[in-house]
Structures are given as structure tokens and as C-alpha cells.
C-alpha positions as CSV (number, residue, x, y, z in Angstrom):
1,X,-35.5,27.1,0.0
2,X,-34.8,26.0,3.5
3,X,-31.6,26.8,5.3
4,X,-30.7,23.1,5.5
5,X,-31.1,22.7,1.8
6,X,-29.0,25.8,1.2
7,X,-26.2,24.4,3.3
8,X,-26.4,21.1,1.4
9,X,-26.2,22.8,-2.0
10,X,-23.3,25.0,-0.8
11,X,-21.4,22.0,0.5
12,X,-21.9,20.1,-2.8
13,X,-20.8,23.1,-4.8
14,X,-17.6,23.4,-2.6
15,X,-16.9,19.7,-2.9
16,X,-17.6,19.7,-6.6
17,X,-15.4,22.7,-7.2
18,X,-12.6,21.1,-5.1
19,X,-12.8,17.8,-7.0
20,X,-12.7,19.6,-10.4
21,X,-9.7,21.6,-9.4
22,X,-7.9,18.6,-7.9
23,X,-8.2,16.4,-10.9
24,X,-7.5,19.2,-13.4
25,X,-4.4,20.1,-11.4
26,X,-3.3,16.5,-11.3
27,X,-3.8,16.2,-15.1
28,X,-1.6,19.2,-15.7
29,X,1.1,18.1,-13.3
30,X,1.4,14.7,-14.8
31,X,2.1,16.2,-18.2
32,X,4.5,18.7,-16.9
33,X,6.5,16.3,-14.7
34,X,6.6,12.9,-16.6
35,X,8.6,9.9,-15.6
36,X,12.4,10.3,-15.9
37,X,13.5,6.8,-15.3
38,X,12.4,3.2,-15.9
39,X,10.0,0.8,-14.3
40,X,10.3,-2.6,-12.7
41,X,7.4,-4.7,-11.6
42,X,7.4,-6.2,-8.1
43,X,4.4,-8.2,-6.8
44,X,2.1,-6.5,-9.2
45,X,3.3,-3.0,-8.5
46,X,5.3,-1.0,-11.0
47,X,8.1,0.9,-9.3
48,X,9.7,3.8,-10.9
49,X,13.5,4.2,-10.6
50,X,16.4,6.2,-12.0
51,X,19.8,4.6,-12.6
52,X,23.0,6.6,-13.2
53,X,26.7,5.8,-12.9
54,X,30.2,6.6,-14.1
55,X,31.5,5.7,-17.5
56,X,34.0,3.3,-15.9
57,X,33.5,0.5,-13.5
58,X,31.5,1.9,-10.4
59,X,33.1,1.7,-7.0
60,X,29.9,0.3,-5.5
61,X,26.1,0.8,-5.5
62,X,24.2,3.5,-3.6
63,X,20.4,3.3,-3.3
64,X,18.5,6.6,-2.5
65,X,15.1,6.6,-0.8
66,X,13.3,9.9,-0.5
67,X,11.2,11.3,2.4
68,X,7.6,12.5,2.5
69,X,6.1,14.6,-0.2
70,X,9.1,13.9,-2.5
71,X,10.3,11.7,-5.3
72,X,13.4,10.3,-7.0
73,X,14.1,13.5,-8.9
74,X,14.7,15.4,-5.6
75,X,16.9,12.5,-4.4
76,X,19.0,12.9,-7.5
77,X,19.3,16.7,-7.1
78,X,20.3,16.4,-3.4
79,X,22.8,13.5,-3.6
80,X,22.4,11.3,-6.7
81,X,24.2,13.3,-9.4
82,X,27.2,13.9,-7.3
83,X,27.4,10.2,-6.2
84,X,26.9,8.9,-9.8
85,X,30.3,10.2,-10.8
86,X,31.8,7.3,-8.9
87,X,29.0,4.9,-7.9
88,X,26.1,3.1,-9.4
89,X,23.2,5.1,-8.1
90,X,19.6,3.9,-8.0
91,X,17.0,6.4,-6.8
92,X,13.5,5.1,-6.3
93,X,10.0,6.6,-6.1
94,X,8.7,4.9,-3.0
95,X,5.6,2.8,-3.5
96,X,2.7,5.2,-4.1
97,X,4.9,8.3,-4.6
98,X,6.1,9.9,-7.8
99,X,5.4,7.5,-10.5
100,X,5.5,4.3,-8.5
101,X,2.3,2.3,-7.8
102,X,0.9,1.1,-4.5
103,X,-2.0,-1.3,-3.9
104,X,-5.0,-0.1,-1.9
105,X,-5.0,-0.3,1.9
106,X,-3.1,1.0,4.9
107,X,-1.1,-2.2,5.1
108,X,0.7,-1.2,1.9
109,X,2.1,1.9,3.6
110,X,3.8,-0.1,6.3
111,X,7.6,0.5,6.2
112,X,8.3,-3.3,6.2
113,X,6.0,-3.7,3.2
114,X,7.7,-0.8,1.3
115,X,11.1,-2.3,2.2
116,X,10.1,-5.7,0.8
117,X,9.0,-4.1,-2.5
118,X,12.1,-2.1,-2.9
119,X,14.3,-5.1,-2.0
120,X,12.4,-7.1,-4.6
121,X,13.2,-4.5,-7.2
122,X,16.9,-4.4,-6.2
123,X,17.1,-8.2,-6.6
124,X,15.7,-7.9,-10.1
125,X,18.3,-5.2,-10.9
126,X,21.1,-7.4,-9.7
127,X,22.0,-5.3,-6.7
128,X,24.1,-6.8,-3.9
129,X,25.9,-5.2,-0.9
130,X,24.5,-1.7,-1.6
131,X,24.7,1.4,0.7
132,X,21.0,2.3,1.3
133,X,20.4,5.9,2.1
134,X,17.0,6.8,3.6
135,X,16.0,10.5,4.2
136,X,13.3,11.6,6.6
137,X,10.3,9.2,6.4
138,X,12.5,6.6,4.7
139,X,14.4,6.3,8.0
140,X,11.6,3.9,8.9
141,X,12.4,1.8,5.9
142,X,16.2,1.3,5.9
143,X,16.3,-0.7,9.2
144,X,14.1,-3.3,7.6
145,X,16.5,-3.5,4.6
146,X,19.3,-4.1,7.1
147,X,17.4,-6.7,9.2
148,X,15.3,-8.5,6.6
149,X,17.0,-8.0,3.2
150,X,20.7,-8.2,3.9
151,X,21.2,-10.0,0.6
152,X,20.9,-6.6,-1.2
153,X,22.0,-4.4,1.7
154,X,25.7,-3.9,2.7
155,X,25.3,-0.8,4.9
156,X,22.7,1.8,5.8
157,X,22.7,5.6,6.3
158,X,19.8,7.3,8.0
159,X,19.6,10.9,7.0
160,X,17.4,13.1,9.3
161,X,15.3,10.0,9.6
162,X,12.2,9.0,11.6
163,X,13.1,5.9,13.6
164,X,11.6,6.0,17.1
165,X,8.4,6.3,19.0
166,X,7.6,9.6,20.5
167,X,5.5,10.7,23.5
168,X,1.8,11.1,22.6
169,X,2.3,9.6,19.2
170,X,-0.8,7.5,19.2
171,X,-3.2,9.0,16.6
172,X,-5.9,6.4,16.2
173,X,-8.4,9.0,15.2
174,X,-6.2,10.1,12.3
175,X,-5.6,6.5,11.1
176,X,-9.4,5.9,11.2
177,X,-10.1,9.1,9.2
178,X,-7.5,8.3,6.5
179,X,-8.9,4.7,6.2
180,X,-12.5,5.9,5.9
181,X,-14.8,7.1,3.1
182,X,-14.7,10.6,4.6
183,X,-11.0,10.6,4.3
184,X,-11.2,9.3,0.8
185,X,-13.6,12.1,-0.2
186,X,-11.6,14.9,1.5
187,X,-8.3,13.8,-0.2
188,X,-10.0,14.1,-3.6
189,X,-11.8,17.4,-3.0
190,X,-10.5,19.9,-0.4
191,X,-7.2,18.6,0.8
192,X,-5.1,19.5,-2.3
193,X,-6.3,23.1,-2.7
194,X,-5.7,23.7,1.0
195,X,-2.3,22.1,0.9
196,X,-1.3,24.2,-2.1
197,X,-2.1,27.4,-0.1
198,X,0.2,26.1,2.7
199,X,3.1,25.0,0.3
200,X,5.2,28.2,0.7
201,X,5.1,27.8,4.5
202,X,5.9,24.0,4.3
203,X,8.9,24.7,2.0
204,X,10.3,27.3,4.4
205,X,9.7,25.0,7.4
206,X,11.3,22.0,5.7
207,X,14.6,23.8,5.0
208,X,14.8,26.1,8.0
209,X,17.1,27.5,9.3
210,X,18.7,27.4,5.9
211,X,16.9,28.9,2.9
212,X,15.3,26.6,0.3
213,X,17.4,26.3,-2.9
214,X,16.1,28.5,-5.7
215,X,13.6,26.7,-7.9
216,X,13.6,23.5,-5.8
217,X,9.9,22.9,-6.2
218,X,10.0,22.7,-10.0
219,X,13.5,21.2,-10.3
220,X,12.6,18.5,-7.8
221,X,9.2,17.6,-9.4
222,X,7.6,18.3,-6.0
223,X,4.1,19.1,-7.4
224,X,3.8,15.3,-8.2
225,X,3.1,14.9,-4.4
226,X,-0.1,17.0,-4.7
227,X,-2.0,14.6,-7.0
228,X,-4.8,12.8,-5.1
229,X,-3.3,9.3,-5.2
230,X,0.2,10.5,-4.1
231,X,-1.2,12.7,-1.4
232,X,-3.3,9.8,-0.1
233,X,-0.2,7.6,0.0
234,X,1.6,10.4,1.9
235,X,-1.2,10.6,4.5
236,X,-1.3,6.8,4.8
237,X,2.4,6.8,5.5
238,X,1.8,9.1,8.4
239,X,-1.2,7.1,9.6
240,X,0.9,3.9,10.0
241,X,4.2,5.6,11.1
242,X,3.9,5.6,14.9
243,X,2.7,2.0,15.2
244,X,5.4,0.9,12.8
245,X,8.3,2.4,14.7
246,X,6.9,1.0,18.0
247,X,7.1,-2.5,16.5
248,X,10.4,-2.2,14.7
249,X,12.4,-0.2,17.3
250,X,12.8,-3.3,19.5
251,X,14.7,-4.9,16.7
252,X,17.3,-2.2,16.1
253,X,19.8,-3.9,18.5
254,X,19.8,-6.8,16.0
255,X,21.2,-4.7,13.1
256,X,24.7,-6.0,12.3
257,X,25.5,-4.0,9.2
258,X,27.6,-0.9,9.1
259,X,25.3,2.0,10.1
260,X,25.7,5.8,10.0
261,X,23.2,8.3,11.2
262,X,23.4,11.9,9.9
263,X,21.3,14.7,11.3
264,X,21.3,18.5,11.9
265,X,20.8,19.7,15.5
266,X,18.3,22.3,14.4
267,X,15.9,20.0,12.7
268,X,12.3,21.0,13.5
269,X,10.7,18.5,11.3
270,X,12.2,15.3,12.7
271,X,13.5,15.7,16.3
272,X,17.1,14.8,16.2
273,X,17.4,14.1,20.0
274,X,14.5,11.6,19.8
275,X,15.1,9.9,16.5
276,X,18.7,10.1,15.3
277,X,20.4,10.0,18.7
278,X,18.1,7.1,19.9
279,X,18.7,5.1,16.8
280,X,22.4,5.6,17.0
281,X,22.4,4.4,20.6
282,X,20.3,1.3,19.8
283,X,22.3,0.0,16.8
284,X,25.5,-1.7,17.8
285,X,28.5,0.2,16.4
286,X,26.5,2.9,14.7
287,X,28.3,6.2,14.0
288,X,26.5,9.5,14.6
289,X,27.3,12.6,12.6
290,X,25.6,15.6,14.2
291,X,25.7,18.8,12.1
292,X,25.5,22.0,14.2
293,X,23.1,24.7,12.9
294,X,21.7,22.4,10.2
295,X,18.0,21.7,9.8
296,X,16.1,18.9,8.1
297,X,17.9,18.9,4.7
298,X,21.6,18.4,5.4
299,X,22.1,17.2,1.8
300,X,21.5,20.8,0.7
301,X,22.9,22.7,3.6
302,X,26.2,20.8,3.8
303,X,26.1,18.2,1.0
304,X,29.9,17.5,1.2
305,X,29.6,16.1,4.7
306,X,26.8,13.8,3.7
307,X,28.6,12.7,0.6
308,X,31.8,11.9,2.5
309,X,29.8,9.8,5.0
310,X,28.1,7.8,2.2
311,X,31.4,7.3,0.4
312,X,33.1,6.2,3.6
313,X,30.4,3.5,4.1
314,X,30.8,2.4,0.5
315,X,34.6,2.0,0.9
316,X,34.1,0.3,4.3
317,X,32.1,-2.6,2.6
318,X,34.2,-2.6,-0.6
319,X,36.2,-5.7,0.3
320,X,33.0,-7.7,0.2
321,X,32.0,-6.3,-3.1
322,X,32.6,-9.0,-5.8
323,X,31.5,-8.6,-9.3
324,X,29.3,-5.6,-8.7
325,X,28.4,-3.7,-11.9
326,X,25.4,-2.9,-14.0
327,X,22.7,-5.5,-14.3
């Protein structure tokens, strides 16, 4: 057997083993972490959401949008359950994540497209004048809800969010890879096993300098992000992210809804100086809450401060809230 043939056989064995592991892992994960909410169909996509609220009339509506490699269960852990004692809370799996569907193609990852689908779901659920909270990657989405979907949006809060272009951010090669057959194959064979080996480091980096909450991976249903389709959606999000914020950042000065930006000054995942401070400067009247010594997950490090900021926004727009209740 020639050396070339040996290499081809070895490569096929590695790819085959990776594919078998990837799909077996996904099969197990989907049975261990099933949907916890309900579904609403928007433009042919089923979006998974969780709705919770107080026994009495809610004081308003808060919508929670999660970041990368996450889902609505984590949103409920971080903020949702506490808010639901007084507010109608709607937490969504973003399109392609958790148990929400996404159509094929990079264009479906665009923040404006995701915002349109979420806004469509909110209209079906009878939401008006909501406080929209976007963490991390969802910082790219909430400006579109304020600019283009003000019928459902009353105020926005960007939490450690990605909002602005950064030096050297053009990554055309990565976009081409993710949108190629090579990328498709890698995401279904080798990417997930490699990612699982890096997961402990990723978790530590995400919460640093604070420790990760005990059991957060299982309690937050985080393994759902390591299924091929969800991981592909995550990579597509990153592939379109830079071009998206370049286009949308010139519109931030047109936001006229109450806006709060919350971030930790020790965030090493999303640079606070570049994103949060820039966004707060661009949006007229935006309030910036900078949390000293806090990293990328303020909702766990100092949840009270984040909750107070959300509640203050809800009360600020309360006079315009007429007949808001459960749909």
C-alpha cells in the first residue's frame, strides 16, 4: 500500500470516527436537554421560547436574548427567574440555537434578519413596548429592534454586547471557509470533538475573573450548542458579525428609545472600551453602567445591579404601557 493511500485511509478513518462521535453525541444531548418552552412559527421557522410571569398583573414585559453558545435556559438562570416575579418574561432561543430553527445560508445569521424573526414572534405573542435585553452576541441584534421594530420595543439594554467594528476585524477567509463544503464537513466531523476538549478553558475564560457558577454547563443546557447544526449557526454568526456591525453602527445615532449599556471593565471576551463605551457614546441619551472588576457575565457576578437597571428601564417606559398582559 502506497504512502498516499495510507494517508487517505487514515484521513477517512479520522473523519468517519469524528462524524460518528458527533452525531451520537448530538443524539444523546437532545434527549438529555429537551425543549422547556413553546414554539411559534415565523416565516417558516419554528422559534423556541419560554414565557414566565407573576401570578398577578405584570409590571411590564422583558425579552431576553442570549449570547453565543447559549440558549434560553441560561437566560432564565441568569436573569429570567428573578425578573419573572414582577414582569412578563419571554426568553428566546435565537434562530439556529437551542431548539429554534434557522434556514440555510449566511444571510440568515445576519443580526437584522434575526431581529426581524424575533420581532415577528413578539407580534404574534401580543408584545408591545418591551424592554429588550441582549447579552454578548445579541448586542448586535437589539439595535435593530430599537431602529426597525419599535412597535414591539420600548427600551433596550445591551449587556456586555458586541456592537462596534474593531481594528483588523475583516476575516473574509473565515467567512469563505464557513460557507464552503470544507467548512460544512469540518463542522460535522472534527469541530465538535475538538471543541469539547476546549470547553473547560472556554468556560473559565467566559466567566473570568469571577469563577463559573457550579454546574452552569448542565443547568444552563450548554451542551445543546455542541450539536452540528447549532455549532454551525454559532460559526455563521461570527462569520457575518464584523460586516454587520460596520453597516449598522452608522445608524446608532438614530436610536430614540431609552437605552442602557451594562458592562464589566474586566471583560476579555468583548472589549468594553471598544464596544460598550462606543455604543453608549453613539446613542443619544444612552446610560452607561460600568462595573469595576467584573468580566463578561455581569448577570452572575453582580446580578442585582443588572436587575435594577432592567427594572429602571421598565418603570421608565411604564406610562406608555397600556393594556399589556399575557397574550
